[in-house]
C-alpha positions in Angstrom: 157.6 4.9 117.2 157.4 7.5 114.6 154.0 9.1 114.2 152.1 9.1 110.9 153.8 6.1 109.2 151.9 3.2 110.8 148.5 2.0 109.6 145.5 2.4 112.0 145.0 -0.5 114.3 141.3 -1.2 114.9 139.0 -4.0 116.0 138.2 -6.5 113.1 136.2 -9.8 113.1 137.9 -12.7 111.3 135.2 -15.2 110.2 135.8 -18.8 109.1 132.8 -19.6 107.0 133.5 -23.3 106.8 133.5 -23.8 110.6 131.2 -21.0 111.6 133.9 -19.6 113.9 134.4 -15.9 114.5 137.2 -14.1 116.3 137.3 -10.4 117.3 140.8 -9.0 117.4 142.7 -5.9 116.4 144.2 -5.7 113.0 145.3 -3.2 110.2 143.7 -5.2 107.4 141.2 -3.4 105.2 137.7 -5.1 105.2 134.9 -4.6 102.6 132.0 -5.9 104.7 130.7 -5.4 108.3 129.1 -7.7 110.8 127.2 -7.0 114.1 129.1 -8.6 117.0 127.6 -10.2 120.1 127.8 -6.9 122.0 125.7 -5.1 119.3 128.6 -3.2 117.9 129.2 -3.2 114.1 132.8 -4.2 113.1 134.5 -4.8 109.8 134.7 -8.5 108.9 137.3 -10.5 106.9 136.3 -13.9 105.7 139.1 -16.5 105.8 139.2 -19.9 104.1 140.7 -21.8 107.1 141.4 -21.2 110.7 142.2 -23.1 113.8 138.6 -24.2 114.0 138.7 -25.9 110.6 142.4 -26.8 110.0 143.0 -30.6 110.2 146.1 -30.1 112.4 144.1 -28.4 115.2 140.9 -30.4 114.8 142.5 -33.9 114.7 140.6 -34.8 111.5 142.4 -35.6 108.2 141.3 -35.9 104.7 142.5 -38.7 102.5 143.6 -37.4 99.1 143.2 -40.1 96.4 146.0 -39.0 94.2 146.3 -42.4 92.5 142.6 -42.3 91.5 143.0 -38.8 90.2 146.0 -39.7 88.1 144.2 -42.8 86.6 141.1 -40.7 85.9 143.2 -38.1 84.1 145.0 -40.8 82.0 141.6 -42.3 81.1 140.3 -39.0 79.9 143.3 -37.6 78.1 145.5 -40.6 77.4 149.0 -41.2 78.5 152.0 -40.0 76.5 155.2 -41.9 76.9 157.3 -39.6 74.6 158.9 -37.7 77.4 159.2 -33.9 77.6 157.4 -32.0 74.9 160.0 -29.4 74.5 163.7 -29.8 74.4 166.0 -27.4 76.3 167.9 -25.0 74.1 171.6 -25.6 73.6 174.1 -23.0 73.0 
């Protein structure tokens, strides 16, 4: 590898706030905040929205998304238009 062109690889904690799961690994990602790890050392921390601890594929739980109910609620609020597309494509 050429020296001087690669970002620094350092220990970083990835924290899934929804599941309360933390993982200490090495990464090049820049972090704004720090956290004290179990060994008493302070590491940069990156908060993630979802990880293997909270993803439905790994946990075996699934969420039911009520798309029909959402569409009906939207139509009740804003009405339904049956005119078709608002804008016609340009010709020529």
